[in-house]
C-alpha positions as CSV (number, residue, x, y, z in Angstrom):
1,M,19.0,12.7,-37.0
2,R,15.7,11.2,-36.4
3,S,17.1,7.7,-35.3
4,L,19.4,9.6,-32.9
5,F,16.3,11.3,-31.3
6,V,14.5,8.0,-31.1
7,F,17.5,6.4,-29.4
8,I,17.9,9.2,-26.8
9,I,14.2,8.9,-26.1
10,A,14.5,5.2,-25.7
11,V,17.4,5.5,-23.3
12,V,15.7,8.2,-21.1
13,V,12.5,5.9,-20.9
14,L,14.7,2.9,-19.9
15,A,16.6,4.9,-17.4
16,Y,13.3,6.1,-15.8
17,V,11.8,2.5,-15.7
18,N,15.0,1.2,-14.2
19,F,15.1,4.0,-11.5
20,E,11.4,3.2,-10.7
21,I,12.3,-0.5,-10.2
22,Y,15.4,0.4,-8.1
23,Q,13.2,2.7,-5.8
24,K,10.6,-0.2,-5.3
25,E,13.5,-2.6,-4.5
26,Q,14.9,-0.3,-2.0
27,L,11.4,0.2,-0.4
28,L,11.2,-3.6,-0.2
29,T,14.4,-4.1,1.5
30,E,14.5,-1.0,3.7
31,G,10.9,-0.1,4.4
32,T,9.2,-0.6,7.6
33,T,6.5,-3.4,7.9
34,I,3.1,-2.4,8.8
35,L,-0.2,-4.4,8.8
36,L,-3.4,-2.7,7.7
37,E,-6.7,-4.3,8.8
38,L,-8.9,-5.1,5.7
39,A,-12.4,-3.7,5.7
40,P,-15.2,-6.2,5.3
41,V,-16.2,-6.9,1.8
42,D,-18.5,-9.4,0.3
43,P,-16.3,-12.4,-0.5
44,R,-18.2,-13.2,-3.6
45,S,-17.3,-9.8,-5.1
46,L,-13.8,-9.7,-3.5
47,I,-12.2,-12.1,-5.8
48,Q,-12.4,-11.3,-9.6
49,G,-10.3,-13.2,-12.0
50,D,-6.7,-13.4,-10.7
51,Y,-6.7,-10.5,-8.3
52,M,-8.3,-9.3,-5.2
53,V,-9.7,-5.8,-4.7
54,L,-8.6,-4.5,-1.1
55,R,-10.3,-2.1,1.0
56,Y,-8.7,-0.8,4.3
57,K,-10.5,-0.2,7.4
58,I,-8.2,2.8,8.2
59,A,-9.2,4.4,4.8
60,R,-12.9,4.6,5.9
61,L,-12.2,7.0,8.8
62,E,-14.5,10.0,8.8
63,A,-11.3,12.4,9.4
64,L,-10.0,11.3,6.0
65,Y,-13.2,12.3,4.1
66,E,-12.9,15.7,5.6
67,A,-9.4,16.1,4.0
68,K,-9.6,18.5,1.0
69,Q,-6.6,17.0,-0.8
70,D,-4.1,14.2,-0.9
71,G,-1.9,14.0,2.2
72,Y,-0.4,11.7,4.8
73,L,-1.7,9.7,7.8
74,V,0.3,9.7,11.0
75,I,0.1,6.0,12.3
76,E,1.7,4.1,15.0
77,R,2.2,0.3,15.1
78,N,1.5,-1.9,18.1
79,E,3.5,-4.9,19.0
80,D,2.0,-6.9,16.3
81,Q,2.9,-4.4,13.6
82,I,-0.8,-3.4,13.2
83,A,-1.0,0.2,12.1
84,Q,-3.4,2.5,14.1
85,F,-4.5,5.9,12.9
86,K,-3.4,8.9,15.0
87,R,-4.1,11.9,12.9
88,I,-3.7,13.4,9.6
89,Y,-0.2,14.9,9.1
90,D,0.4,18.7,9.6
91,E,3.7,20.1,9.0
92,N,3.4,22.3,12.0
93,T,3.0,19.4,14.4
94,P,6.1,17.5,15.0
95,L,6.0,13.6,14.4
96,E,6.7,11.5,17.3
97,A,9.6,9.0,17.3
98,S,7.2,6.1,17.2
99,S,5.2,7.5,14.5
100,L,5.2,6.7,10.8
101,L,3.7,8.5,7.7
102,L,1.5,6.8,5.2
103,R,0.6,8.7,2.0
104,F,-3.0,8.7,0.9
105,R,-4.8,10.1,-2.2
106,K,-8.2,11.5,-2.3
107,R,-10.1,10.3,-5.5
108,G,-13.6,11.7,-5.5
109,S,-15.2,10.2,-2.5
110,E,-12.8,7.5,-2.1
111,I,-9.5,7.4,-0.2
112,R,-6.7,5.5,-1.8
113,L,-3.5,4.2,-0.1
114,G,-1.9,3.0,-3.3
115,A,-2.3,-0.7,-2.7
116,E,-5.8,-1.6,-3.6
117,S,-5.2,-4.7,-5.8
118,F,-3.5,-7.7,-4.8
119,F,-2.6,-9.9,-7.9
120,F,-2.0,-13.6,-7.6
121,Q,-1.6,-16.6,-10.0
122,E,-4.7,-17.9,-11.5
123,G,-6.3,-20.6,-9.5
124,H,-4.7,-19.6,-6.2
125,A,-7.7,-17.6,-4.8
126,K,-8.3,-20.2,-2.1
127,Y,-5.1,-19.2,-0.5
128,Y,-6.2,-15.7,0.1
129,E,-9.9,-16.2,1.1
130,N,-9.1,-15.6,4.7
131,A,-7.1,-12.4,4.4
132,R,-7.6,-10.0,7.2
133,Y,-4.5,-7.8,6.9
134,G,-2.6,-6.2,4.1
135,E,1.2,-6.3,4.7
136,L,2.8,-3.0,3.4
137,K,6.4,-1.8,3.4
138,V,6.6,1.9,4.1
139,T,9.4,4.4,3.7
140,P,10.0,7.4,6.1
141,S,8.6,9.6,3.4
142,G,5.3,7.7,3.5
143,E,5.5,5.9,0.3
144,S,4.4,2.3,0.5
145,V,4.0,-1.0,-1.4
146,L,1.8,-4.0,-0.8
147,V,4.1,-7.1,-0.2
148,G,1.5,-9.7,0.9
149,L,-1.7,-10.7,2.9
150,R,-2.1,-12.1,6.3
151,D,-4.7,-14.0,8.1
152,A,-6.4,-13.2,11.5
153,E,-3.6,-14.9,13.4
154,L,-1.1,-12.7,11.4
155,K,0.3,-15.5,9.4
156,P,1.3,-14.8,5.8
157,L,-1.0,-16.3,3.1
158,G,-0.1,-17.9,-0.1
159,P,0.8,-21.2,-1.6
160,L,4.0,-21.6,0.4
161,S,2.4,-20.7,3.7
């Protein structure tokens, strides 16, 4: 009986993990690309080991700090796909056709967009030193995933760039 219980739990866990992977894969293929400008950070403390801590300029807006709880940003992309803040989402105000939602979480005094770390292969920090934009894929529901970094000319960064 006990082994059956362990087997059922293992199947449920594996199903959940695979469903999460499937959702991220769908987001990568069907999500809308946006670029978020990175906030200035001291480059000496920006790169620590084999990852880069990211801070977004849009997350430093005063309007977000006035939010009492987690929510969604309403953003619009310009012709270069760079996201501009319009307002905090309110269910009573309809969304314009050109607008997108981007989920944020308020953690203490910080605003998190869910993509604050960029991991890369050890020794590849030099490829990402000039990062000025985070490239994200966003779903219509506002969920996002970080897919890469771009430089000031909007060129993708990395060893194959």
